[in-house]
C-alpha positions as CSV (number, residue, x, y, z in Angstrom):
1,M,6.5,-24.2,-32.8
2,A,9.8,-23.6,-31.2
3,M,10.0,-21.0,-28.5
4,T,12.4,-18.1,-29.3
5,D,14.9,-16.8,-26.9
6,T,13.0,-13.5,-26.7
7,T,9.8,-15.3,-25.8
8,L,11.5,-17.4,-23.2
9,E,13.1,-14.4,-21.6
10,T,9.8,-12.6,-21.5
11,L,8.2,-15.5,-19.7
12,L,11.0,-15.8,-17.2
13,K,10.8,-12.1,-16.4
14,R,7.1,-12.4,-16.0
15,E,7.5,-15.3,-13.6
16,N,9.9,-13.2,-11.5
17,A,7.3,-10.5,-11.4
18,L,4.9,-13.1,-10.1
19,V,7.2,-13.8,-7.2
20,L,7.1,-10.1,-6.3
21,V,3.3,-10.1,-6.7
22,A,3.0,-13.2,-4.5
23,L,5.1,-11.5,-1.8
24,L,3.1,-8.4,-1.9
25,V,-0.2,-10.2,-1.8
26,L,0.9,-12.3,1.2
27,T,2.2,-9.3,3.1
28,I,-1.0,-7.3,2.3
29,L,-3.2,-10.1,3.5
30,A,-1.3,-10.4,6.7
31,W,-1.7,-6.6,7.3
32,L,-5.4,-6.8,6.5
33,V,-5.7,-9.6,9.1
34,L,-3.9,-7.4,11.6
35,L,-6.2,-4.5,10.8
36,A,-9.3,-6.7,11.3
37,G,-7.8,-7.9,14.6
38,A,-7.3,-4.4,15.8
39,G,-11.1,-3.8,15.8
40,S,-12.7,-0.5,15.2
41,G,-10.2,1.8,16.8
42,M,-6.7,2.4,18.0
43,D,-7.7,2.7,21.7
44,P,-6.8,-0.7,23.3
45,A,-9.9,-0.4,25.5
46,A,-12.1,-0.3,22.4
47,M,-10.5,-3.2,20.6
48,S,-12.7,-6.1,19.8
49,G,-10.8,-7.9,17.1
50,W,-10.9,-11.5,16.1
51,W,-8.4,-12.6,18.8
52,L,-10.4,-11.2,21.7
53,P,-13.9,-11.9,23.1
54,L,-16.4,-9.1,22.4
55,S,-16.9,-8.4,26.1
56,L,-15.0,-9.0,29.4
57,P,-16.4,-8.6,32.9
58,A,-14.6,-5.9,34.9
59,G,-11.6,-7.1,36.8
60,E,-11.4,-10.4,35.0
61,S,-8.8,-11.7,32.6
62,W,-9.0,-13.8,29.5
63,S,-9.2,-17.6,30.2
64,W,-6.2,-19.3,28.6
65,T,-8.1,-22.1,27.1
66,P,-6.6,-24.3,24.3
67,S,-8.6,-22.2,21.7
68,Y,-7.2,-18.9,23.2
69,W,-3.7,-20.3,23.1
70,L,-4.2,-21.1,19.4
71,I,-5.7,-17.7,18.7
72,A,-2.8,-16.0,20.4
73,F,-0.3,-18.1,18.4
74,L,-2.0,-17.2,15.1
75,M,-2.0,-13.6,16.1
76,W,1.7,-13.6,16.6
77,A,2.4,-15.7,13.5
78,V,0.4,-13.4,11.2
79,M,2.1,-10.4,12.8
80,M,5.6,-11.8,12.1
81,V,4.6,-12.5,8.5
82,A,3.4,-8.9,8.1
83,M,6.5,-7.4,9.8
84,M,9.3,-9.7,8.6
85,L,8.4,-10.8,5.1
86,P,9.0,-7.4,3.5
87,S,12.6,-7.3,4.7
88,A,13.1,-10.8,3.3
89,A,11.7,-9.9,-0.1
90,P,15.1,-8.7,-1.6
91,L,16.8,-12.0,-0.9
92,L,13.8,-14.0,-2.2
93,L,13.8,-11.9,-5.4
94,L,17.5,-12.3,-5.9
95,Y,17.2,-16.1,-5.3
96,A,14.5,-16.2,-8.0
97,M,16.8,-14.4,-10.4
98,V,19.7,-16.7,-9.7
99,L,17.5,-19.7,-10.4
100,R,16.2,-18.1,-13.5
101,H,19.8,-17.6,-14.7
102,A,20.6,-21.2,-14.0
103,E,17.6,-22.3,-16.1
104,R,18.7,-20.1,-19.0
105,Q,22.0,-22.0,-18.9
106,G,20.3,-25.4,-19.1
107,R,20.6,-26.3,-15.4
108,P,17.2,-27.4,-13.9
109,S,16.3,-25.6,-10.7
110,K,12.7,-26.4,-9.9
111,R,12.3,-22.7,-9.4
112,P,8.7,-22.3,-8.2
113,A,9.1,-25.1,-5.6
114,A,12.5,-23.9,-4.5
115,I,11.3,-20.3,-4.0
116,T,8.3,-21.5,-2.0
117,V,10.3,-23.8,0.2
118,F,12.9,-21.1,0.8
119,A,10.2,-18.7,2.0
120,A,8.7,-21.5,4.1
121,G,12.0,-22.2,5.8
122,Y,12.5,-18.5,6.5
123,L,9.0,-18.1,8.0
124,S,9.2,-21.3,10.0
125,L,11.8,-19.7,12.3
126,W,9.5,-16.8,12.9
127,T,6.7,-19.3,13.6
128,L,8.8,-20.8,16.3
129,F,9.5,-17.3,17.7
130,S,5.7,-16.7,17.7
131,A,5.2,-19.8,19.8
132,L,7.8,-18.6,22.3
133,A,6.2,-15.1,22.3
134,V,2.9,-16.6,23.3
135,V,4.5,-18.4,26.3
136,I,6.1,-15.1,27.3
137,Q,2.8,-13.3,26.9
138,F,1.1,-15.9,29.1
139,G,3.8,-15.6,31.8
140,L,3.7,-11.8,31.8
141,E,-0.1,-11.7,32.0
142,K,-0.3,-14.3,34.8
143,S,2.4,-12.5,36.8
144,G,0.4,-9.3,36.6
145,L,3.0,-7.5,34.6
146,M,0.9,-7.3,31.4
147,S,-2.7,-6.1,31.0
148,V,-5.4,-8.2,29.4
149,M,-5.1,-5.7,26.4
150,M,-1.6,-7.0,25.9
151,S,0.6,-4.2,26.9
152,S,3.0,-3.7,29.8
153,R,1.5,-2.3,33.0
154,S,4.9,-2.1,34.7
155,T,7.2,0.8,34.0
156,A,10.1,-1.3,35.4
157,L,9.3,-4.1,32.8
158,S,9.0,-1.6,30.0
159,G,12.2,0.1,31.0
160,A,14.1,-3.2,31.3
161,L,12.9,-4.3,27.8
162,L,13.9,-1.0,26.3
163,I,17.4,-1.2,27.8
164,A,17.8,-4.8,26.8
165,A,16.8,-4.0,23.3
166,G,19.2,-1.1,23.2
167,L,22.2,-3.0,24.6
168,Y,21.5,-5.9,22.2
169,Q,21.6,-3.5,19.3
170,L,25.2,-2.8,20.2
171,S,26.2,-6.5,20.8
172,P,28.6,-8.5,18.5
173,L,25.8,-11.1,17.9
174,K,23.5,-8.4,16.6
175,A,26.2,-7.1,14.4
176,A,27.0,-10.5,13.0
177,C,23.4,-11.3,12.3
178,L,22.7,-7.9,10.8
179,K,25.6,-8.3,8.4
180,H,24.2,-11.4,7.0
181,C,20.8,-9.8,6.6
182,Q,22.2,-6.7,4.9
183,G,23.9,-8.6,2.0
184,P,21.5,-10.9,0.1
185,A,24.1,-11.5,-2.6
186,A,26.8,-12.4,-0.1
187,F,24.5,-14.6,1.8
188,L,23.6,-16.6,-1.4
189,S,27.2,-16.9,-2.5
190,T,28.4,-18.0,0.9
191,H,25.6,-20.4,1.8
192,W,24.4,-21.7,-1.6
193,R,22.9,-25.1,-1.7
194,P,21.3,-26.5,-4.8
195,G,17.8,-28.0,-5.1
196,V,14.6,-27.8,-3.1
197,T,16.4,-29.3,0.0
198,G,19.1,-26.7,-0.3
199,A,16.4,-24.0,-0.5
200,W,14.9,-25.3,2.7
201,H,18.3,-25.2,4.5
202,M,19.1,-21.7,3.1
203,G,15.6,-20.4,4.2
204,L,16.1,-21.8,7.7
205,L,19.6,-20.3,7.9
206,H,18.4,-16.9,6.8
207,G,15.5,-17.1,9.2
208,A,17.9,-17.9,12.0
209,Y,20.1,-14.8,11.2
210,C,16.9,-12.7,10.9
211,V,15.6,-13.9,14.3
212,G,19.0,-13.3,15.8
213,C,18.9,-9.8,14.4
214,C,15.4,-8.8,15.3
215,A,13.9,-11.0,18.0
216,V,14.8,-8.7,20.9
217,L,13.3,-5.8,19.0
218,M,10.1,-7.8,18.6
219,L,9.8,-8.1,22.4
220,L,9.3,-4.3,22.4
221,L,5.8,-5.1,21.3
222,F,5.1,-5.9,24.9
223,V,6.0,-2.3,25.7
224,G,3.9,-0.5,23.2
225,G,1.1,-3.1,22.9
226,V,1.2,-6.4,21.1
227,M,-1.5,-5.2,18.7
228,N,-0.8,-1.5,18.6
229,L,-0.7,-0.9,14.9
230,V,1.4,2.3,15.1
231,W,4.0,0.4,17.2
232,I,3.9,-2.6,14.8
233,A,4.3,-0.3,11.7
234,G,7.2,1.6,13.4
235,L,9.1,-1.5,14.2
236,T,8.5,-2.9,10.7
237,L,9.9,0.3,9.1
238,F,12.9,0.3,11.5
239,V,13.8,-3.3,10.6
240,A,13.6,-2.5,6.9
241,F,15.7,0.7,7.2
242,E,18.2,-1.1,9.5
243,K,18.8,-3.8,6.9
244,F,18.8,-2.0,3.7
245,A,19.3,1.8,4.1
246,P,22.8,3.1,3.5
247,F,22.7,4.7,7.0
248,G,21.2,1.5,8.6
249,E,24.1,0.8,10.9
250,A,24.4,4.3,12.1
251,M,20.6,4.5,12.7
252,A,20.7,1.3,14.6
253,K,23.3,2.7,17.0
254,A,21.4,5.9,17.4
255,V,18.2,4.1,18.2
256,A,20.1,1.9,20.6
257,A,21.2,5.0,22.6
258,M,17.6,6.2,22.6
259,L,16.3,2.9,23.8
260,V,18.7,2.7,26.7
261,C,18.1,6.3,27.7
262,G,14.3,5.9,27.4
263,G,14.4,2.7,29.5
264,G,16.5,4.4,32.1
265,V,14.1,7.3,32.3
266,L,11.1,4.9,32.7
267,I,12.8,3.0,35.5
268,A,13.8,6.2,37.2
269,I,10.3,7.7,37.2
270,G,8.6,4.4,37.9
């Protein structure tokens, strides 16, 4: 029996809904892992999540064994998925719609594979950032600037990170990267490449712009606590508003001023 146009359109719309469901499921799973890692309470001293040993002798620090390096990397990678995938969802959904439109006009697009590869390319850049963040975490902890519970113990370091993040918010590089992140349609029309290979290149490029836009903000996790769920949620919401709210640019500049002022106060009282 031949498939009618109405039936085909219904199936295509359903597949697009599946893309949304897949993004939601992956994001929710990442947040559930973070919740499990935060242990039974929000007090860092009470945390005993999957990334930390259940007990630690007083005055000692975690041993950076290969397994601990791996756990720390997985912690950061999962956190980046939880924080950054929601802000990439509009572009992924628009990309799926463009591929669907191409298929309706008889142009093959390998849509499921292309969407998956696009998302993988995007997340691979944040995976690289996660590896760098672990190295920074190791350096800060070994230099005594970061507690074993993964938060800054230096007001000077916290203040410097806040000021750096605030100044970067006002930089031309930040503005250029944010512009690409704010316009999914413009990004696809400007950087379109066909096929699965093209999807990988576009995912990498969008990931690069996103890292350029938000990486310095992610370093603020060292200020509030790498696994402080309130801090993580706050940064996640800010990134989403900055990219997609009509007042995003104005909010970004206001937050920049607050970060610089807050950092200055910390350094002054430290």
